[in-house]
N, C-alpha and C positions, 0 to 999 in steps of 0.2 A: 836431406830430403824427408827423413822419417819425422822430424820435428814439425815440418809444415803439414804433413798428413795428419799428425796427431792434433795440431791446432785446428785444422779444418774439421776434423771429426768432432772435437769439443764444441766448436762454433755451431756446427750443424745440429749436434745433440742439444745444445742450449737453445737454439732457435726453435727446434722441434718441441722441446719441453715448454718453451714460452707460448707457442701457438696452441698447444694442447691445453695449457692452463687458461689461456685467453678464450679458447672455444668453450671450455668447461664453465667459465664465468658467464659468458654470453648466454649459453644454454640455460644455466641455472637462473639467471636473472630474467631471462625472457619467459621461462616457465612460470616463475613467480609473478611476472608482469601479466601474463595471460590469465592466471588464476585471479589476480587482483582485479583486472578489468572485468572478468566474468562476474565476480562477486559484486563489484560496484554497479554493473549494469542491472543485475537482478535487484539490488537495493533501490536503484533509480526507478525501476519498473514498479516496485512496491510503493514507493513514495508517490509516483504518478497516480496509482490507483487510489491511494489515500487522499490525495489532493482532489481527485474527481469526486470522491464521496463527500468531502468537506464542501466543495462547491455546490453539489446537489443539495446538501443540507442547508447551506446559506441561502440558496434560492427559495427553498421551502419556508425558511424562517422569515425571509424578506417578504414573501407573499403573506404570511400570517401577520406580520407587522403592518403591512398595508391594509389588510382587512380589518385589523383591530383599530386602526387609525380612522378609516373612512367608512366602514360598513357597519351600521348599527344593527342590522339583522344578524350579521355574523356574531356580534357580541351577544345578542339575545340568545342565539342558538347555543353558544358555548355555555352561557349561564344556565340554560335549561338542561343541557346534557351533563355537564360536569358538576354543577353546583346544585342541581335539582331545584331550581328557582321557577316560580310561576308568576304570571301577570295577575294583577288584582282582578277578581271575578272569574278566573279560570278554574275548571274542575279537573283534577288529576285522577286518572283511572290506573290502578295497579292490578295487573293480572297475575294470579297465583296459579301455577300449574307446571306444565312441562318446561324444562329448561331448553332454550333454543340451541345450546351448545351440545346437547346429548344427541347421539346418532340413533336413528331408528333402524332396527335390524329386522329384515324380512326373512321369513322361513320358506 
């Protein structure tokens, strides 16, 4: 009878050790999985923000392309502002004085 009791004890101990090991593995991998899911979700959120910014930039550039293709006044305004061009017969006035970007301080 003692031998059966010893075998039962060994089987119970083996099953207990197996379940503890299995529980440890499940816990370890589930924690790593949770951390990985959290990291991937935050990365996904960052990518969504980046995509939204790129889409906004694309809309702006598409509008500029449309204006440059079909709007002659838009092209003329860009030539005046960025390239300092003038139409024949126009007079350009340059004002020397206070810079617009400087702030006025009141006492």
